[in-house]
Backbone bond lengths (Angstrom), bond angles and torsions (degrees), N, CA, C in turn:
res aa  C-N    CA-C-N  psi(-1)  N-CA   C-N-CA  omega(-1)  CA-C   N-CA-C  phi
1 X - - - 1.427 - - 1.515 107.83 -
2 X 1.307 119.49 125.98 1.443 124.14 177.60 1.512 107.56 -102.50
3 X 1.332 116.53 126.20 1.455 120.33 -178.88 1.524 108.49 -124.17
4 X 1.293 116.23 135.83 1.452 121.10 179.39 1.523 109.01 -118.65
5 X 1.329 115.20 139.41 1.444 121.11 178.52 1.519 107.48 -115.85
6 X 1.311 116.41 131.73 1.452 121.41 179.83 1.521 108.58 -116.01
7 X 1.322 116.51 122.20 1.452 120.63 171.99 1.520 106.50 -111.18
8 X 1.308 116.86 -179.53 1.456 118.27 -175.09 1.519 114.14 -58.16
9 X 1.309 116.98 -33.58 1.452 117.96 -176.45 1.522 115.01 -125.47
10 X 1.327 117.16 -8.42 1.456 118.25 -175.59 1.518 111.54 -129.75
11 X 1.310 114.38 154.52 1.460 120.51 175.12 1.523 107.63 -128.50
12 X 1.321 115.82 136.27 1.446 120.31 178.47 1.523 109.42 -137.35
13 X 1.321 117.18 128.99 1.461 121.23 175.89 1.525 108.52 -110.89
14 X 1.317 116.27 129.37 1.452 121.46 179.86 1.522 109.05 -131.24
15 X 1.313 115.28 158.20 1.457 119.86 -176.96 1.523 110.08 -113.64
16 X 1.328 115.37 128.99 1.459 122.42 172.20 1.518 106.55 -114.56
17 X 1.345 116.24 140.83 1.462 118.48 -177.53 1.522 110.18 -162.60
18 X 1.312 114.80 166.68 1.462 121.76 173.47 1.514 108.46 -123.40
19 X 1.312 115.25 143.11 1.454 121.96 174.33 1.523 106.70 -118.86
20 X 1.338 116.06 126.81 1.460 121.88 -178.48 1.523 108.47 -117.72
21 X 1.321 116.63 135.06 1.453 121.46 177.06 1.523 110.08 -57.25
22 X 1.320 117.07 137.58 1.463 122.05 -178.05 1.524 113.23 -58.83
23 X 1.317 117.15 -32.17 1.456 120.70 -175.54 1.523 113.81 -98.21
24 X 1.324 117.53 8.80 1.466 120.62 -175.56 1.522 111.92 -84.11
25 X 1.309 114.93 135.75 1.466 122.24 172.27 1.524 106.36 -104.69
26 X 1.322 116.59 91.79 1.457 121.26 -174.63 1.523 112.99 -65.81
27 X 1.324 117.25 -22.31 1.458 120.29 -177.77 1.531 112.60 -66.57
28 X 1.322 117.90 -20.46 1.470 119.95 -177.77 1.527 112.77 -78.70
29 X 1.318 118.35 -18.49 1.464 120.56 -174.84 1.526 111.52 -85.20
30 X 1.349 115.16 133.23 1.465 121.09 -179.58 1.518 112.57 -126.16
31 X 1.319 117.35 -18.48 1.467 121.19 -173.11 1.527 111.00 -125.84
32 X 1.321 114.56 154.11 1.463 120.78 176.87 1.519 108.42 -143.41
33 X 1.314 116.08 143.80 1.455 121.29 177.55 1.524 108.75 -136.58
34 X 1.321 115.72 126.27 1.461 121.19 177.12 1.517 106.50 -82.93
35 X 1.315 115.66 120.79 1.462 121.65 -172.95 1.523 111.50 -115.47
36 X 1.321 115.63 137.85 1.455 122.69 166.41 1.524 114.22 52.98
37 X 1.319 117.35 43.25 1.460 119.14 175.38 1.523 111.77 -109.24
38 X 1.312 117.04 20.00 1.462 123.46 175.07 1.521 113.24 53.25
39 X 1.331 116.59 43.18 1.464 121.67 -179.25 1.516 111.82 -50.99
40 X 1.291 117.64 -42.36 1.457 120.26 -173.92 1.525 112.98 -89.16
41 X 1.313 116.86 0.56 1.460 120.07 -177.98 1.522 113.14 -118.26
42 X 1.315 117.95 2.42 1.462 119.62 -179.35 1.524 109.08 -80.61
43 X 1.328 118.04 154.09 1.465 120.38 177.75 1.529 110.60 -59.30
44 X 1.319 116.14 143.17 1.466 122.14 -175.89 1.527 112.51 -55.31
45 X 1.318 118.06 -35.67 1.460 120.78 -178.18 1.526 112.93 -69.06
46 X 1.321 117.56 -15.23 1.462 120.83 178.42 1.529 112.58 -95.72
47 X 1.310 117.60 -6.83 1.471 120.92 -176.47 1.528 111.31 -60.30
48 X 1.349 118.58 -33.78 1.469 119.50 179.84 1.525 111.34 -60.18
49 X 1.317 117.75 -34.77 1.463 120.62 178.87 1.527 110.28 -71.27
50 X 1.335 116.04 -39.32 1.464 120.52 177.56 1.533 109.91 -61.66
51 X 1.317 117.06 -41.75 1.465 121.40 177.60 1.523 109.76 -60.74
52 X 1.315 117.03 -44.62 1.465 121.21 179.38 1.524 111.28 -60.93
53 X 1.335 117.28 -39.16 1.462 120.80 179.65 1.528 111.35 -67.93
54 X 1.317 117.36 -41.95 1.465 120.18 176.52 1.525 109.78 -63.31
55 X 1.342 116.67 -43.56 1.470 120.85 178.17 1.524 111.29 -59.52
56 X 1.339 116.48 -37.42 1.466 120.58 -179.75 1.526 111.07 -61.99
57 X 1.327 117.54 -41.95 1.462 120.73 178.40 1.523 109.56 -69.93
58 X 1.314 116.42 -41.79 1.466 121.03 -177.62 1.527 112.30 -67.18
59 X 1.337 117.83 -25.01 1.468 121.29 179.18 1.533 111.77 -74.18
60 X 1.320 117.00 -12.73 1.470 120.68 175.43 1.522 108.24 -84.19
61 X 1.316 116.75 -171.97 1.462 120.11 178.45 1.529 112.21 -81.36
62 X 1.315 116.80 -4.91 1.460 120.51 -178.83 1.524 111.07 -77.89
63 X 1.318 115.86 136.42 1.463 122.00 178.26 1.526 108.11 -93.43
64 X 1.331 116.93 126.41 1.459 120.69 179.48 1.525 110.74 -73.80
65 X 1.330 114.18 137.69 1.458 122.05 176.64 1.524 106.62 -126.39
66 X 1.310 116.53 129.61 1.459 120.86 178.49 1.523 109.99 -61.89
67 X 1.326 116.58 140.35 1.459 119.65 178.16 1.527 111.16 -63.70
68 X 1.328 117.62 -21.71 1.464 121.01 178.78 1.533 112.17 -79.18
69 X 1.338 117.25 -8.80 1.462 120.54 -177.90 1.529 112.70 -114.76
70 X 1.315 117.55 9.20 1.462 120.25 -178.72 1.522 112.21 -58.57
71 X 1.320 117.19 -34.86 1.467 120.37 -179.08 1.528 112.00 -65.15
72 X 1.334 117.73 -17.49 1.462 121.38 -179.99 1.537 112.51 -82.56
73 X 1.319 117.19 -13.48 1.461 119.94 -179.85 1.525 111.03 -72.26
74 X 1.316 115.77 145.90 1.461 120.45 175.21 1.527 108.61 -73.94
75 X 1.335 117.77 163.16 1.470 119.32 175.66 1.538 111.71 -56.59
76 X 1.330 117.19 -37.50 1.467 119.74 178.89 1.533 110.76 -64.47
77 X 1.319 117.29 -41.80 1.461 120.63 178.90 1.528 110.87 -65.84
78 X 1.317 116.95 -39.01 1.471 120.29 178.50 1.521 111.42 -62.99
79 X 1.334 117.24 -30.30 1.467 120.36 178.75 1.531 111.29 -71.46
80 X 1.329 117.27 -12.89 1.469 122.78 179.98 1.526 111.67 -111.41
81 X 1.329 115.82 18.69 1.465 122.14 -174.15 1.522 112.37 -104.65
82 X 1.320 114.73 135.66 1.462 121.82 173.20 1.529 109.30 -113.76
83 X 1.309 115.56 135.51 1.456 121.22 173.17 1.527 106.67 -88.57
84 X 1.319 116.80 136.68 1.462 121.86 -177.05 1.524 109.32 -112.93
85 X 1.300 115.59 126.85 1.468 122.25 173.38 1.519 107.06 -127.48
86 X 1.301 116.55 143.83 1.458 118.83 -178.92 1.519 110.67 -137.68
87 X 1.312 114.26 161.84 1.451 120.69 177.89 1.511 110.02 -148.19
88 X 1.328 114.81 155.13 1.459 121.83 177.97 1.519 107.57 -126.02
89 X 1.324 115.72 128.83 1.456 121.72 175.91 1.520 107.07 -121.86
90 X 1.315 116.38 109.33 1.458 120.71 -176.29 1.520 110.32 -110.62
91 X 1.309 115.59 117.43 1.463 123.83 176.10 1.525 107.68 -121.24
92 X 1.313 119.85 159.38 1.476 119.89 178.62 1.535 112.80 -58.70
93 X 1.334 117.22 -32.76 1.466 119.89 -177.15 1.520 113.78 -85.94
94 X 1.365 118.07 -18.12 1.459 119.94 -177.72 1.532 110.07 -171.47
95 X 1.332 115.45 142.85 1.458 121.29 172.02 1.520 107.22 -113.00
96 X 1.329 116.07 131.83 1.457 121.90 -178.91 1.523 108.68 -123.17
97 X 1.328 115.23 129.48 1.463 122.41 172.79 1.521 106.58 -111.76
98 X 1.323 116.35 125.56 1.456 121.60 179.26 1.525 108.45 -116.65
99 X 1.322 116.10 128.20 1.461 121.95 177.41 1.528 106.95 -118.24
100 X 1.326 115.65 116.47 1.457 121.75 -175.65 1.523 110.58 -107.94
101 X 1.328 115.86 139.75 1.456 123.07 -179.13 1.522 108.13 -117.03
102 X 1.340 116.03 125.43 1.459 122.44 -174.17 1.525 108.94 -123.11
103 X 1.331 117.09 132.31 1.458 121.63 177.50 1.528 109.05 -61.29
104 X 1.340 116.30 125.53 1.465 121.84 -175.41 1.530 112.23 -61.17
105 X 1.319 117.41 -45.04 1.465 120.40 -174.65 1.525 113.42 -74.72
106 X 1.323 116.81 -40.58 1.465 119.48 -174.88 1.530 113.35 -95.06
107 X 1.331 116.78 -20.48 1.468 119.66 -175.58 1.522 112.51 76.14
108 X 1.318 117.41 8.63 1.467 122.40 -176.98 1.528 110.71 -84.41
109 X 1.336 116.72 130.35 1.470 119.36 173.42 1.532 109.52 -63.10
110 X 1.321 116.57 132.08 1.459 122.27 -176.81 1.527 111.14 -110.47
111 X 1.337 116.51 -44.60 1.466 121.44 -176.02 1.523 109.55 -142.16
112 X 1.323 114.93 143.21 1.458 121.39 170.78 1.527 108.02 -129.74
113 X 1.337 115.70 119.08 1.466 121.19 178.71 1.527 108.66 -107.18
114 X 1.320 115.34 129.17 1.459 121.73 -175.80 1.516 109.32 -119.54
115 X 1.338 115.53 128.00 1.452 120.93 173.60 1.514 108.67 -119.31
116 X 1.320 116.52 130.14 1.463 121.01 -178.14 1.521 109.84 -127.09
117 X 1.335 114.92 145.59 1.463 119.87 -178.75 1.521 108.45 -157.60
118 X 1.318 115.77 150.63 1.454 118.70 178.28 1.517 112.61 -154.38
119 X 1.317 114.62 136.38 1.465 122.03 167.03 1.529 108.41 -108.74
120 X 1.316 115.32 17.86 1.470 123.54 -178.23 1.528 111.73 56.31
121 X 1.338 114.91 43.07 1.453 120.27 174.99 1.514 115.19 84.99
122 X 1.310 118.77 1.50 1.463 121.04 -178.24 1.524 110.88 -71.75
123 X 1.335 117.95 -40.88 1.460 121.58 -178.03 1.522 110.28 -144.81
124 X 1.334 116.44 104.72 1.468 118.98 -179.48 1.529 110.73 -67.35
125 X 1.321 118.36 -33.25 1.460 120.92 177.40 1.526 110.96 -63.36
126 X 1.319 116.90 -44.97 1.474 120.87 177.79 1.525 110.68 -64.44
127 X 1.323 116.80 -36.75 1.468 120.86 178.60 1.525 110.97 -62.86
128 X 1.338 117.23 -46.41 1.463 120.57 -179.03 1.525 110.20 -65.22
129 X 1.329 116.75 -46.41 1.471 120.22 179.59 1.532 110.74 -61.50
130 X 1.332 117.11 -42.26 1.468 121.01 178.52 1.516 112.16 -64.19
131 X 1.337 116.36 -40.63 1.468 120.44 179.37 1.527 110.82 -67.27
132 X 1.329 117.15 -39.47 1.468 120.20 177.38 1.523 109.77 -64.58
133 X 1.324 117.11 -42.57 1.467 120.59 179.28 1.527 110.39 -60.05
134 X 1.309 117.55 -42.42 1.465 120.82 179.70 1.525 111.45 -69.12
135 X 1.341 117.09 -37.63 1.467 119.63 175.72 1.524 109.64 -64.30
136 X 1.333 117.03 -39.35 1.465 121.43 178.38 1.528 110.67 -61.12
137 X 1.313 117.16 -39.66 1.467 121.08 177.42 1.525 110.42 -62.03
138 X 1.323 116.44 -41.53 1.458 121.03 179.12 1.528 110.86 -65.10
139 X 1.325 116.47 -41.35 1.462 121.14 179.06 1.525 110.24 -62.72
140 X 1.336 116.36 -46.17 1.471 120.77 -179.37 1.525 111.40 -64.18
141 X 1.326 118.08 -35.96 1.455 120.80 177.93 1.535 111.16 -71.80
142 X 1.314 116.80 -33.91 1.457 121.13 -178.33 1.525 111.91 -77.78
143 X 1.335 116.48 -37.17 1.467 122.44 179.49 1.520 109.33 -123.15
144 X 1.349 117.47 68.05 1.475 120.03 -176.38 1.522 111.64 -68.86
145 X 1.336 114.37 151.24 1.483 120.30 178.26 1.503 109.84 -71.92
């Protein structure tokens, strides 16, 4: 998906996309758990972005499971579980949010959703929010309800 942002004086084109493993059967996955992203240790001012990222996964058909409750899942449920890891790369020319989905049992990366956005350095907050929104769109398209 190619998205262009037009501001009064600048134009920026960024690419958002999803990459899915050739051998993945996405229909089998029902659960997702965000693992080891230091939710409780991030600076308070960044929590709004973390909330947006959790909301993005929850807006798909995947049901969120707390990493502290994984041991409560049955073996069958664990076979339908994806581990979610994400990262943010913010540069003046573009901010990219990547949300990666990894098969819980095999540890194999299954899907990578990328959201990119840029105001060409005018507003880093708008860039992060825009990139998360685009990543959320990719997640919803990859795991539709």
